[in-house]
N, CA and C atoms of all chains as a GROMACS GRO file, in nm:
protein
  594
    1UNK      N    1   0.640   1.209  -0.509
    1UNK     CA    2   0.679   1.100  -0.420
    1UNK      C    3   0.656   0.968  -0.491
    2UNK      N    4   0.740   0.873  -0.460
    2UNK     CA    5   0.741   0.747  -0.534
    2UNK      C    6   0.716   0.630  -0.439
    3UNK      N    7   0.647   0.530  -0.490
    3UNK     CA    8   0.612   0.415  -0.406
    3UNK      C    9   0.621   0.288  -0.488
    4UNK      N   10   0.652   0.180  -0.421
    4UNK     CA   11   0.655   0.049  -0.486
    4UNK      C   12   0.580  -0.051  -0.400
    5UNK      N   13   0.496  -0.130  -0.465
    5UNK     CA   14   0.437  -0.246  -0.400
    5UNK      C   15   0.521  -0.367  -0.441
    6UNK      N   16   0.581  -0.431  -0.344
    6UNK     CA   17   0.659  -0.552  -0.371
    6UNK      C   18   0.575  -0.671  -0.327
    7UNK      N   19   0.539  -0.754  -0.424
    7UNK     CA   20   0.458  -0.873  -0.395
    7UNK      C   21   0.552  -0.991  -0.376
    8UNK      N   22   0.540  -1.054  -0.259
    8UNK     CA   23   0.631  -1.163  -0.223
    8UNK      C   24   0.548  -1.288  -0.191
    9UNK      N   25   0.592  -1.399  -0.246
    9UNK     CA   26   0.522  -1.527  -0.229
    9UNK      C   27   0.614  -1.622  -0.154
   10UNK      N   28   0.574  -1.658  -0.033
   10UNK     CA   29   0.663  -1.730   0.058
   10UNK      C   30   0.613  -1.875   0.078
   11UNK      N   31   0.708  -1.968   0.074
   11UNK     CA   32   0.675  -2.108   0.100
   11UNK      C   33   0.622  -2.123   0.242
   12UNK      N   34   0.521  -2.208   0.261
   12UNK     CA   35   0.453  -2.216   0.392
   12UNK      C   36   0.547  -2.236   0.510
   13UNK      N   37   0.649  -2.317   0.494
   13UNK     CA   38   0.736  -2.349   0.607
   13UNK      C   39   0.828  -2.234   0.646
   14UNK      N   40   0.831  -2.128   0.565
   14UNK     CA   41   0.920  -2.016   0.595
   14UNK      C   42   0.844  -1.888   0.631
   15UNK      N   43   0.712  -1.897   0.645
   15UNK     CA   44   0.631  -1.777   0.669
   15UNK      C   45   0.674  -1.705   0.797
   16UNK      N   46   0.689  -1.777   0.906
   16UNK     CA   47   0.726  -1.711   1.032
   16UNK      C   48   0.866  -1.652   1.026
   17UNK      N   49   0.958  -1.724   0.964
   17UNK     CA   50   1.094  -1.671   0.950
   17UNK      C   51   1.093  -1.546   0.861
   18UNK      N   52   1.013  -1.549   0.756
   18UNK     CA   53   1.003  -1.434   0.666
   18UNK      C   54   0.952  -1.312   0.741
   19UNK      N   55   0.848  -1.330   0.821
   19UNK     CA   56   0.793  -1.218   0.898
   19UNK      C   57   0.900  -1.160   0.990
   20UNK      N   58   0.978  -1.245   1.052
   20UNK     CA   59   1.078  -1.196   1.147
   20UNK      C   60   1.188  -1.116   1.078
   21UNK      N   61   1.243  -1.167   0.970
   21UNK     CA   62   1.352  -1.092   0.904
   21UNK      C   63   1.298  -0.968   0.834
   22UNK      N   64   1.173  -0.973   0.792
   22UNK     CA   65   1.115  -0.855   0.727
   22UNK      C   66   1.084  -0.747   0.830
   23UNK      N   67   1.050  -0.786   0.951
   23UNK     CA   68   1.034  -0.689   1.061
   23UNK      C   69   1.163  -0.612   1.085
   24UNK      N   70   1.274  -0.685   1.085
   24UNK     CA   71   1.404  -0.619   1.106
   24UNK      C   72   1.432  -0.521   0.991
   25UNK      N   73   1.405  -0.563   0.868
   25UNK     CA   74   1.423  -0.476   0.752
   25UNK      C   75   1.334  -0.351   0.767
   26UNK      N   76   1.210  -0.371   0.808
   26UNK     CA   77   1.118  -0.258   0.832
   26UNK      C   78   1.177  -0.159   0.932
   27UNK      N   79   1.227  -0.211   1.042
   27UNK     CA   80   1.274  -0.123   1.150
   27UNK      C   81   1.391  -0.036   1.106
   28UNK      N   82   1.478  -0.091   1.021
   28UNK     CA   83   1.588  -0.010   0.968
   28UNK      C   84   1.539   0.084   0.857
   29UNK      N   85   1.452   0.032   0.771
   29UNK     CA   86   1.414   0.108   0.651
   29UNK      C   87   1.339   0.236   0.685
   30UNK      N   88   1.256   0.232   0.790
   30UNK     CA   89   1.179   0.353   0.824
   30UNK      C   90   1.269   0.465   0.874
   31UNK      N   91   1.395   0.433   0.903
   31UNK     CA   92   1.490   0.536   0.948
   31UNK      C   93   1.573   0.593   0.833
   32UNK      N   94   1.554   0.541   0.710
   32UNK     CA   95   1.632   0.591   0.596
   32UNK      C   96   1.589   0.733   0.560
   33UNK      N   97   1.680   0.814   0.505
   33UNK     CA   98   1.642   0.948   0.459
   33UNK      C   99   1.530   0.942   0.356
   34UNK      N  100   1.427   1.022   0.377
   34UNK     CA  101   1.319   1.032   0.279
   34UNK      C  102   1.217   0.921   0.285
   35UNK      N  103   1.235   0.824   0.375
   35UNK     CA  104   1.135   0.716   0.382
   35UNK      C  105   1.004   0.769   0.438
   36UNK      N  106   0.894   0.733   0.370
   36UNK     CA  107   0.760   0.774   0.412
   36UNK      C  108   0.677   0.655   0.460
   37UNK      N  109   0.699   0.541   0.399
   37UNK     CA  110   0.625   0.419   0.432
   37UNK      C  111   0.717   0.300   0.414
   38UNK      N  112   0.705   0.203   0.503
   38UNK     CA  113   0.766   0.072   0.479
   38UNK      C  114   0.676  -0.028   0.551
   39UNK      N  115   0.556  -0.043   0.496
   39UNK     CA  116   0.453  -0.123   0.561
   39UNK      C  117   0.460  -0.268   0.513
   40UNK      N  118   0.441  -0.360   0.606
   40UNK     CA  119   0.445  -0.503   0.576
   40UNK      C  120   0.304  -0.559   0.592
   41UNK      N  121   0.251  -0.614   0.483
   41UNK     CA  122   0.113  -0.661   0.483
   41UNK      C  123   0.106  -0.806   0.441
   42UNK      N  124   0.014  -0.878   0.507
   42UNK     CA  125  -0.006  -1.021   0.480
   42UNK      C  126  -0.148  -1.040   0.427
   43UNK      N  127  -0.160  -1.107   0.315
   43UNK     CA  128  -0.290  -1.130   0.252
   43UNK      C  129  -0.384  -1.202   0.349
   44UNK      N  130  -0.508  -1.156   0.356
   44UNK     CA  131  -0.605  -1.212   0.451
   44UNK      C  132  -0.648  -1.353   0.412
   45UNK      N  133  -0.638  -1.386   0.285
   45UNK     CA  134  -0.684  -1.518   0.238
   45UNK      C  135  -0.570  -1.617   0.218
   46UNK      N  136  -0.449  -1.566   0.195
   46UNK     CA  137  -0.335  -1.653   0.167
   46UNK      C  138  -0.217  -1.606   0.251
   47UNK      N  139  -0.188  -1.673   0.364
   47UNK     CA  140  -0.084  -1.626   0.456
   47UNK      C  141   0.056  -1.629   0.397
   48UNK      N  142   0.076  -1.691   0.281
   48UNK     CA  143   0.205  -1.692   0.216
   48UNK      C  144   0.225  -1.577   0.118
   49UNK      N  145   0.122  -1.492   0.103
   49UNK     CA  146   0.133  -1.376   0.014
   49UNK      C  147   0.152  -1.250   0.097
   50UNK      N  148   0.257  -1.176   0.067
   50UNK     CA  149   0.288  -1.052   0.138
   50UNK      C  150   0.301  -0.937   0.040
   51UNK      N  151   0.276  -0.818   0.091
   51UNK     CA  152   0.305  -0.696   0.016
   51UNK      C  153   0.393  -0.608   0.103
   52UNK      N  154   0.505  -0.564   0.048
   52UNK     CA  155   0.587  -0.461   0.112
   52UNK      C  156   0.557  -0.330   0.039
   53UNK      N  157   0.504  -0.236   0.113
   53UNK     CA  158   0.465  -0.107   0.055
   53UNK      C  159   0.570  -0.004   0.098
   54UNK      N  160   0.649   0.042   0.002
   54UNK     CA  161   0.767   0.123   0.030
   54UNK      C  162   0.753   0.257  -0.041
   55UNK      N  163   0.750   0.367   0.034
   55UNK     CA  164   0.737   0.500  -0.027
   55UNK      C  165   0.849   0.591   0.021
   56UNK      N  166   0.898   0.671  -0.074
   56UNK     CA  167   1.008   0.765  -0.047
   56UNK      C  168   0.978   0.901  -0.111
   57UNK      N  169   1.042   1.002  -0.058
   57UNK     CA  170   1.022   1.135  -0.114
   57UNK      C  171   1.075   1.146  -0.256
   58UNK      N  172   1.188   1.080  -0.285
   58UNK     CA  173   1.248   1.090  -0.418
   58UNK      C  174   1.287   0.952  -0.471
   59UNK      N  175   1.306   0.946  -0.604
   59UNK     CA  176   1.351   0.822  -0.668
   59UNK      C  177   1.491   0.784  -0.619
   60UNK      N  178   1.575   0.885  -0.597
   60UNK     CA  179   1.712   0.858  -0.553
   60UNK      C  180   1.712   0.791  -0.415
   61UNK      N  181   1.624   0.838  -0.327
   61UNK     CA  182   1.616   0.779  -0.193
   61UNK      C  183   1.561   0.636  -0.200
   62UNK      N  184   1.465   0.613  -0.289
   62UNK     CA  185   1.412   0.477  -0.306
   62UNK      C  186   1.522   0.385  -0.358
   63UNK      N  187   1.601   0.435  -0.454
   63UNK     CA  188   1.709   0.353  -0.511
   63UNK      C  189   1.816   0.324  -0.406
   64UNK      N  190   1.842   0.421  -0.319
   64UNK     CA  191   1.946   0.404  -0.217
   64UNK      C  192   1.913   0.290  -0.122
   65UNK      N  193   1.783   0.262  -0.103
   65UNK     CA  194   1.742   0.151  -0.015
   65UNK      C  195   1.810   0.021  -0.055
   66UNK      N  196   1.823   0.000  -0.186
   66UNK     CA  197   1.878  -0.128  -0.234
   66UNK      C  198   2.029  -0.140  -0.216
   67UNK      N  199   2.091  -0.035  -0.166
   67UNK     CA  200   2.233  -0.040  -0.133
   67UNK      C  201   2.260  -0.050   0.016
   68UNK      N  202   2.155  -0.054   0.096
   68UNK     CA  203   2.176  -0.057   0.241
   68UNK      C  204   2.210  -0.198   0.288
   69UNK      N  205   2.281  -0.204   0.399
   69UNK     CA  206   2.319  -0.334   0.455
   69UNK      C  207   2.195  -0.414   0.496
   70UNK      N  208   2.094  -0.344   0.550
   70UNK     CA  209   1.976  -0.419   0.597
   70UNK      C  210   1.896  -0.475   0.480
   71UNK      N  211   1.891  -0.401   0.368
   71UNK     CA  212   1.822  -0.456   0.250
   71UNK      C  213   1.896  -0.579   0.197
   72UNK      N  214   2.027  -0.568   0.185
   72UNK     CA  215   2.105  -0.679   0.128
   72UNK      C  216   2.097  -0.803   0.217
   73UNK      N  217   2.097  -0.780   0.348
   73UNK     CA  218   2.083  -0.892   0.441
   73UNK      C  219   1.946  -0.959   0.425
   74UNK      N  220   1.840  -0.876   0.413
   74UNK     CA  221   1.704  -0.929   0.393
   74UNK      C  222   1.696  -1.007   0.262
   75UNK      N  223   1.747  -0.946   0.155
   75UNK     CA  224   1.740  -1.008   0.022
   75UNK      C  225   1.804  -1.147   0.023
   76UNK      N  226   1.920  -1.157   0.085
   76UNK     CA  227   1.990  -1.286   0.087
   76UNK      C  228   1.918  -1.386   0.178
   77UNK      N  229   1.864  -1.337   0.289
   77UNK     CA  230   1.798  -1.428   0.384
   77UNK      C  231   1.675  -1.492   0.322
   78UNK      N  232   1.597  -1.414   0.247
   78UNK     CA  233   1.467  -1.463   0.200
   78UNK      C  234   1.475  -1.531   0.063
   79UNK      N  235   1.590  -1.524  -0.003
   79UNK     CA  236   1.600  -1.569  -0.142
   79UNK      C  237   1.547  -1.710  -0.162
   80UNK      N  238   1.582  -1.801  -0.072
   80UNK     CA  239   1.543  -1.941  -0.092
   80UNK      C  240   1.406  -1.973  -0.033
   81UNK      N  241   1.342  -1.871   0.030
   81UNK     CA  242   1.212  -1.894   0.095
   81UNK      C  243   1.094  -1.864   0.004
   82UNK      N  244   1.121  -1.806  -0.112
   82UNK     CA  245   1.013  -1.764  -0.201
   82UNK      C  246   0.970  -1.877  -0.292
   83UNK      N  247   0.839  -1.886  -0.313
   83UNK     CA  248   0.787  -1.990  -0.403
   83UNK      C  249   0.793  -1.946  -0.548
   84UNK      N  250   0.806  -1.815  -0.572
   84UNK     CA  251   0.832  -1.763  -0.707
   84UNK      C  252   0.893  -1.624  -0.692
   85UNK      N  253   0.952  -1.571  -0.800
   85UNK     CA  254   1.021  -1.442  -0.787
   85UNK      C  255   0.925  -1.331  -0.744
   86UNK      N  256   0.975  -1.241  -0.662
   86UNK     CA  257   0.892  -1.130  -0.619
   86UNK      C  258   0.879  -1.027  -0.731
   87UNK      N  259   0.773  -0.945  -0.722
   87UNK     CA  260   0.744  -0.846  -0.826
   87UNK      C  261   0.731  -0.708  -0.762
   88UNK      N  262   0.795  -0.608  -0.818
   88UNK     CA  263   0.782  -0.471  -0.770
   88UNK      C  264   0.705  -0.386  -0.869
   89UNK      N  265   0.600  -0.319  -0.820
   89UNK     CA  266   0.516  -0.237  -0.907
   89UNK      C  267   0.528  -0.091  -0.865
   90UNK      N  268   0.586  -0.010  -0.954
   90UNK     CA  269   0.611   0.131  -0.923
   90UNK      C  270   0.484   0.215  -0.936
   91UNK      N  271   0.471   0.308  -0.843
   91UNK     CA  272   0.357   0.400  -0.844
   91UNK      C  273   0.403   0.541  -0.805
   92UNK      N  274   0.321   0.637  -0.843
   92UNK     CA  275   0.335   0.772  -0.787
   92UNK      C  276   0.243   0.780  -0.666
   93UNK      N  277   0.296   0.830  -0.555
   93UNK     CA  278   0.214   0.854  -0.436
   93UNK      C  279   0.157   0.995  -0.447
   94UNK      N  280   0.027   1.004  -0.476
   94UNK     CA  281  -0.037   1.135  -0.499
   94UNK      C  282  -0.079   1.202  -0.370
   95UNK      N  283  -0.141   1.122  -0.280
   95UNK     CA  284  -0.188   1.174  -0.151
   95UNK      C  285  -0.165   1.069  -0.044
   96UNK      N  286  -0.109   1.106   0.073
   96UNK     CA  287  -0.084   1.244   0.115
   96UNK      C  288   0.020   1.312   0.026
   97UNK      N  289   0.000   1.439   0.000
   97UNK     CA  290   0.091   1.515  -0.085
   97UNK      C  291   0.210   1.562  -0.003
   98UNK      N  292   0.319   1.592  -0.072
   98UNK     CA  293   0.436   1.644  -0.002
   98UNK      C  294   0.407   1.785   0.048
   99UNK      N  295   0.475   1.823   0.154
   99UNK     CA  296   0.452   1.956   0.213
   99UNK      C  297   0.528   2.063   0.136
  100UNK      N  298  -0.418  -0.490   1.306
  100UNK     CA  299  -0.461  -0.378   1.221
  100UNK      C  300  -0.495  -0.432   1.083
  101UNK      N  301  -0.590  -0.368   1.020
  101UNK     CA  302  -0.643  -0.420   0.895
  101UNK      C  303  -0.622  -0.321   0.782
  102UNK      N  304  -0.599  -0.373   0.664
  102UNK     CA  305  -0.573  -0.286   0.549
  102UNK      C  306  -0.637  -0.345   0.425
  103UNK      N  307  -0.675  -0.258   0.334
  103UNK     CA  308  -0.731  -0.301   0.206
  103UNK      C  309  -0.662  -0.224   0.093
  104UNK      N  310  -0.624  -0.299  -0.010
  104UNK     CA  311  -0.581  -0.236  -0.135
  104UNK      C  312  -0.701  -0.237  -0.229
  105UNK      N  313  -0.746  -0.119  -0.266
  105UNK     CA  314  -0.857  -0.108  -0.361
  105UNK      C  315  -0.798  -0.072  -0.497
  106UNK      N  316  -0.813  -0.163  -0.592
  106UNK     CA  317  -0.762  -0.141  -0.727
  106UNK      C  318  -0.872  -0.081  -0.812
  107UNK      N  319  -0.845   0.036  -0.868
  107UNK     CA  320  -0.947   0.109  -0.944
  107UNK      C  321  -0.894   0.135  -1.085
  108UNK      N  322  -0.979   0.109  -1.182
  108UNK     CA  323  -0.943   0.124  -1.323
  108UNK      C  324  -1.030   0.233  -1.383
  109UNK      N  325  -0.968   0.345  -1.422
  109UNK     CA  326  -1.043   0.464  -1.461
  109UNK      C  327  -1.030   0.489  -1.611
  110UNK      N  328  -1.143   0.524  -1.673
  110UNK     CA  329  -1.142   0.558  -1.816
  110UNK      C  330  -1.055   0.683  -1.836
  111UNK      N  331  -0.977   0.687  -1.945
  111UNK     CA  332  -0.880   0.795  -1.964
  111UNK      C  333  -0.939   0.935  -1.950
  112UNK      N  334  -1.057   0.956  -2.000
  112UNK     CA  335  -1.114   1.092  -1.999
  112UNK      C  336  -1.158   1.137  -1.860
  113UNK      N  337  -1.157   1.046  -1.763
  113UNK     CA  338  -1.200   1.082  -1.628
  113UNK      C  339  -1.086   1.079  -1.526
  114UNK      N  340  -0.964   1.060  -1.570
  114UNK     CA  341  -0.852   1.046  -1.477
  114UNK      C  342  -0.836   1.170  -1.390
  115UNK      N  343  -0.837   1.286  -1.447
  115UNK     CA  344  -0.817   1.407  -1.366
  115UNK      C  345  -0.932   1.428  -1.269
  116UNK      N  346  -1.055   1.405  -1.316
  116UNK     CA  347  -1.171   1.420  -1.227
  116UNK      C  348  -1.164   1.317  -1.114
  117UNK      N  349  -1.120   1.196  -1.145
  117UNK     CA  350  -1.106   1.093  -1.043
  117UNK      C  351  -1.006   1.134  -0.936
  118UNK      N  352  -0.892   1.187  -0.980
  118UNK     CA  353  -0.790   1.230  -0.883
  118UNK      C  354  -0.847   1.338  -0.791
  119UNK      N  355  -0.923   1.429  -0.846
  119UNK     CA  356  -0.975   1.540  -0.766
  119UNK      C  357  -1.077   1.491  -0.662
  120UNK      N  358  -1.172   1.409  -0.701
  120UNK     CA  359  -1.272   1.364  -0.603
  120UNK      C  360  -1.210   1.266  -0.503
  121UNK      N  361  -1.107   1.194  -0.546
  121UNK     CA  362  -1.041   1.100  -0.455
  121UNK      C  363  -0.956   1.176  -0.353
  122UNK      N  364  -0.900   1.288  -0.394
  122UNK     CA  365  -0.827   1.375  -0.300
  122UNK      C  366  -0.921   1.422  -0.188
  123UNK      N  367  -1.042   1.460  -0.224
  123UNK     CA  368  -1.139   1.505  -0.123
  123UNK      C  369  -1.174   1.390  -0.029
  124UNK      N  370  -1.194   1.271  -0.084
  124UNK     CA  371  -1.220   1.152  -0.002
  124UNK      C  372  -1.102   1.126   0.093
  125UNK      N  373  -0.981   1.135   0.041
  125UNK     CA  374  -0.860   1.119   0.123
  125UNK      C  375  -0.860   1.217   0.241
  126UNK      N  376  -0.889   1.343   0.212
  126UNK     CA  377  -0.878   1.447   0.316
  126UNK      C  378  -0.977   1.423   0.431
  127UNK      N  379  -1.094   1.371   0.398
  127UNK     CA  380  -1.190   1.338   0.503
  127UNK      C  381  -1.154   1.206   0.571
  128UNK      N  382  -1.110   1.109   0.493
  128UNK     CA  383  -1.090   0.974   0.548
  128UNK      C  384  -0.978   0.970   0.651
  129UNK      N  385  -0.872   1.049   0.629
  129UNK     CA  386  -0.761   1.045   0.725
  129UNK      C  387  -0.800   1.101   0.862
  130UNK      N  388  -0.915   1.166   0.867
  130UNK     CA  389  -0.963   1.219   0.995
  130UNK      C  390  -1.058   1.124   1.067
  131UNK      N  391  -1.090   1.010   1.005
  131UNK     CA  392  -1.180   0.912   1.068
  131UNK      C  393  -1.114   0.846   1.190
  132UNK      N  394  -1.193   0.806   1.289
  132UNK     CA  395  -1.137   0.735   1.405
  132UNK      C  396  -1.065   0.608   1.361
  133UNK      N  397  -0.942   0.591   1.409
  133UNK     CA  398  -0.868   0.469   1.381
  133UNK      C  399  -0.802   0.463   1.246
  134UNK      N  400  -0.818   0.567   1.164
  134UNK     CA  401  -0.752   0.561   1.033
  134UNK      C  402  -0.601   0.574   1.048
  135UNK      N  403  -0.528   0.484   0.980
  135UNK     CA  404  -0.381   0.485   0.982
  135UNK      C  405  -0.322   0.526   0.848
  136UNK      N  406  -0.390   0.489   0.740
  136UNK     CA  407  -0.344   0.517   0.604
  136UNK      C  408  -0.466   0.540   0.516
  137UNK      N  409  -0.454   0.635   0.427
  137UNK     CA  410  -0.551   0.646   0.317
  137UNK      C  411  -0.474   0.706   0.199
  138UNK      N  412  -0.382   0.624   0.147
  138UNK     CA  413  -0.289   0.671   0.045
  138UNK      C  414  -0.346   0.646  -0.095
  139UNK      N  415  -0.326   0.743  -0.182
  139UNK     CA  416  -0.376   0.734  -0.320
  139UNK      C  417  -0.256   0.721  -0.412
  140UNK      N  418  -0.252   0.610  -0.487
  140UNK     CA  419  -0.136   0.580  -0.572
  140UNK      C  420  -0.179   0.560  -0.716
  141UNK      N  421  -0.095   0.607  -0.806
  141UNK     CA  422  -0.121   0.596  -0.950
  141UNK      C  423  -0.010   0.511  -1.012
  142UNK      N  424  -0.050   0.411  -1.088
  142UNK     CA  425   0.047   0.321  -1.150
  142UNK      C  426   0.144   0.398  -1.240
  143UNK      N  427   0.272   0.367  -1.230
  143UNK     CA  428   0.373   0.441  -1.306
  143UNK      C  429   0.365   0.412  -1.456
  144UNK      N  430   0.311   0.297  -1.493
  144UNK     CA  431   0.306   0.260  -1.635
  144UNK      C  432   0.169   0.284  -1.698
  145UNK      N  433   0.064   0.285  -1.616
  145UNK     CA  434  -0.072   0.300  -1.668
  145UNK      C  435  -0.144   0.404  -1.584
  146UNK      N  436  -0.156   0.529  -1.633
  146UNK     CA  437  -0.214   0.637  -1.552
  146UNK      C  438  -0.362   0.617  -1.518
  147UNK      N  439  -0.427   0.520  -1.580
  147UNK     CA  440  -0.566   0.491  -1.547
  147UNK      C  441  -0.583   0.388  -1.437
  148UNK      N  442  -0.471   0.334  -1.386
  148UNK     CA  443  -0.475   0.236  -1.277
  148UNK      C  444  -0.435   0.303  -1.146
  149UNK      N  445  -0.522   0.291  -1.047
  149UNK     CA  446  -0.498   0.351  -0.917
  149UNK      C  447  -0.509   0.244  -0.809
  150UNK      N  448  -0.439   0.269  -0.698
  150UNK     CA  449  -0.457   0.189  -0.578
  150UNK      C  450  -0.491   0.282  -0.463
  151UNK      N  451  -0.598   0.253  -0.392
  151UNK     CA  452  -0.629   0.321  -0.266
  151UNK      C  453  -0.588   0.226  -0.154
  152UNK      N  454  -0.493   0.270  -0.075
  152UNK     CA  455  -0.441   0.187   0.035
  152UNK      C  456  -0.497   0.242   0.166
  153UNK      N  457  -0.587   0.163   0.226
  153UNK     CA  458  -0.666   0.210   0.339
  153UNK      C  459  -0.639   0.121   0.460
  154UNK      N  460  -0.588   0.177   0.568
  154UNK     CA  461  -0.559   0.097   0.687
  154UNK      C  462  -0.624   0.159   0.810
  155UNK      N  463  -0.676   0.071   0.896
  155UNK     CA  464  -0.745   0.112   1.018
  155UNK      C  465  -0.699   0.024   1.134
  156UNK      N  466  -0.717   0.077   1.253
  156UNK     CA  467  -0.680   0.000   1.372
  156UNK      C  468  -0.768  -0.124   1.388
  157UNK      N  469  -0.898  -0.113   1.356
  157UNK     CA  470  -0.989  -0.225   1.375
  157UNK      C  471  -1.077  -0.247   1.252
  158UNK      N  472  -1.131  -0.369   1.242
  158UNK     CA  473  -1.224  -0.401   1.133
  158UNK      C  474  -1.349  -0.312   1.140
  159UNK      N  475  -1.393  -0.283   1.260
  159UNK     CA  476  -1.514  -0.203   1.277
  159UNK      C  477  -1.493  -0.062   1.222
  160UNK      N  478  -1.374  -0.008   1.246
  160UNK     CA  479  -1.345   0.126   1.196
  160UNK      C  480  -1.332   0.126   1.044
  161UNK      N  481  -1.275   0.019   0.989
  161UNK     CA  482  -1.266   0.008   0.843
  161UNK      C  483  -1.406  -0.001   0.782
  162UNK      N  484  -1.493  -0.079   0.846
  162UNK     CA  485  -1.630  -0.095   0.796
  162UNK      C  486  -1.707   0.037   0.806
  163UNK      N  487  -1.681   0.114   0.911
  163UNK     CA  488  -1.752   0.241   0.930
  163UNK      C  489  -1.724   0.340   0.818
  164UNK      N  490  -1.606   0.327   0.756
  164UNK     CA  491  -1.571   0.416   0.644
  164UNK      C  492  -1.680   0.414   0.536
  165UNK      N  493  -1.734   0.294   0.511
  165UNK     CA  494  -1.832   0.280   0.402
  165UNK      C  495  -1.969   0.338   0.435
  166UNK      N  496  -1.983   0.388   0.557
  166UNK     CA  497  -2.107   0.456   0.593
  166UNK      C  498  -2.093   0.606   0.599
  167UNK      N  499  -1.973   0.655   0.572
  167UNK     CA  500  -1.952   0.800   0.583
  167UNK      C  501  -2.006   0.874   0.461
  168UNK      N  502  -2.043   1.000   0.483
  168UNK     CA  503  -2.094   1.082   0.372
  168UNK      C  504  -1.989   1.099   0.263
  169UNK      N  505  -1.863   1.116   0.304
  169UNK     CA  506  -1.759   1.139   0.201
  169UNK      C  507  -1.733   1.015   0.118
  170UNK      N  508  -1.743   0.895   0.181
  170UNK     CA  509  -1.727   0.773   0.101
  170UNK      C  510  -1.843   0.758   0.003
  171UNK      N  511  -1.965   0.779   0.049
  171UNK     CA  512  -2.082   0.761  -0.038
  171UNK      C  513  -2.080   0.860  -0.154
  172UNK      N  514  -2.036   0.982  -0.125
  172UNK     CA  515  -2.026   1.084  -0.231
  172UNK      C  516  -1.921   1.041  -0.334
  173UNK      N  517  -1.806   0.992  -0.286
  173UNK     CA  518  -1.701   0.945  -0.376
  173UNK      C  519  -1.750   0.827  -0.460
  174UNK      N  520  -1.813   0.730  -0.393
  174UNK     CA  521  -1.860   0.610  -0.462
  174UNK      C  522  -1.954   0.646  -0.578
  175UNK      N  523  -2.047   0.736  -0.550
  175UNK     CA  524  -2.142   0.772  -0.654
  175UNK      C  525  -2.077   0.854  -0.764
  176UNK      N  526  -1.981   0.941  -0.726
  176UNK     CA  527  -1.917   1.027  -0.826
  176UNK      C  528  -1.837   0.945  -0.927
  177UNK      N  529  -1.768   0.841  -0.879
  177UNK     CA  530  -1.674   0.769  -0.966
  177UNK      C  531  -1.737   0.650  -1.036
  178UNK      N  532  -1.861   0.617  -1.002
  178UNK     CA  533  -1.922   0.492  -1.049
  178UNK      C  534  -1.916   0.478  -1.202
  179UNK      N  535  -1.945   0.584  -1.273
  179UNK     CA  536  -1.951   0.576  -1.419
  179UNK      C  537  -1.815   0.601  -1.484
  180UNK      N  538  -1.714   0.630  -1.402
  180UNK     CA  539  -1.580   0.663  -1.457
  180UNK      C  540  -1.491   0.540  -1.468
  181UNK      N  541  -1.534   0.429  -1.411
  181UNK     CA  542  -1.449   0.311  -1.408
  181UNK      C  543  -1.464   0.227  -1.534
  182UNK      N  544  -1.352   0.173  -1.581
  182UNK     CA  545  -1.356   0.089  -1.699
  182UNK      C  546  -1.393  -0.055  -1.665
  183UNK      N  547  -1.378  -0.091  -1.536
  183UNK     CA  548  -1.426  -0.220  -1.488
  183UNK      C  549  -1.443  -0.210  -1.337
  184UNK      N  550  -1.516  -0.304  -1.276
  184UNK     CA  551  -1.541  -0.293  -1.131
  184UNK      C  552  -1.412  -0.291  -1.051
  185UNK      N  553  -1.411  -0.213  -0.946
  185UNK     CA  554  -1.292  -0.208  -0.861
  185UNK      C  555  -1.287  -0.333  -0.773
  186UNK      N  556  -1.165  -0.362  -0.724
  186UNK     CA  557  -1.142  -0.481  -0.643
  186UNK      C  558  -1.075  -0.441  -0.512
  187UNK      N  559  -1.125  -0.494  -0.402
  187UNK     CA  560  -1.064  -0.470  -0.272
  187UNK      C  561  -0.998  -0.596  -0.219
  188UNK      N  562  -0.871  -0.585  -0.181
  188UNK     CA  563  -0.796  -0.701  -0.132
  188UNK      C  564  -0.758  -0.677   0.014
  189UNK      N  565  -0.816  -0.759   0.102
  189UNK     CA  566  -0.794  -0.741   0.247
  189UNK      C  567  -0.659  -0.798   0.290
  190UNK      N  568  -0.595  -0.727   0.381
  190UNK     CA  569  -0.467  -0.770   0.436
  190UNK      C  570  -0.463  -0.740   0.585
  191UNK      N  571  -0.373  -0.809   0.652
  191UNK     CA  572  -0.334  -0.770   0.788
  191UNK      C  573  -0.213  -0.679   0.777
  192UNK      N  574  -0.217  -0.566   0.847
  192UNK     CA  575  -0.101  -0.477   0.853
  192UNK      C  576  -0.015  -0.522   0.971
  193UNK      N  577   0.100  -0.586   0.940
  193UNK     CA  578   0.185  -0.642   1.046
  193UNK      C  579   0.278  -0.538   1.105
  194UNK      N  580   0.341  -0.458   1.017
  194UNK     CA  581   0.434  -0.352   1.061
  194UNK      C  582   0.416  -0.230   0.976
  195UNK      N  583   0.409  -0.108   1.032
  195UNK     CA  584   0.432  -0.081   1.173
  195UNK      C  585   0.326  -0.147   1.261
  196UNK      N  586   0.371  -0.195   1.376
  196UNK     CA  587   0.283  -0.262   1.470
  196UNK      C  588   0.209  -0.160   1.555
  197UNK      N  589   0.095  -0.202   1.608
  197UNK     CA  590   0.020  -0.112   1.698
  197UNK      C  591   0.099  -0.091   1.825
  198UNK      N  592   0.076   0.024   1.888
  198UNK     CA  593   0.149   0.057   2.010
  198UNK      C  594   0.085  -0.009   2.132
   0.00000   0.00000   0.00000
């Protein structure tokens, strides 16, 4: 199973808007085939720092996320709200293990 | 809901042993009251870098984890296997939202 931590840095004036459009992305993404996690986290010390934790059963399913209408809508909506480019860090999800 | 990313850096010769004792910690931790996540992730580029993603319904439940026998056993087992001190980064888990 594969997972990515996406670190997103949002300008202060767009934090609430970012949370709202990312909630919509979350609600669609958790319904994608093979999705295991699509958790949205906000740093406890810096409210402009977010982590999107995205896990899928396969690499193909993770890649398919970037072709979905909800991802593309999110990507375009947040593009100008970031204070610097976001970073995705790939990981293997060891546990919980697949059945 | 509260979440912590624990970044752990393991010496190469202890990676397999670390995975095994962390699996045992995972299996107990997911049964704790209020536990939502206890995911074990391994960096795709550096097999000695791990993230433990731990989420609980309340701060009190997250704090209680550090008093459990399985946490203390894990902490002591891995202490000498780390190449540098581990780091815990606190976050708010925004979505999925609590029911």
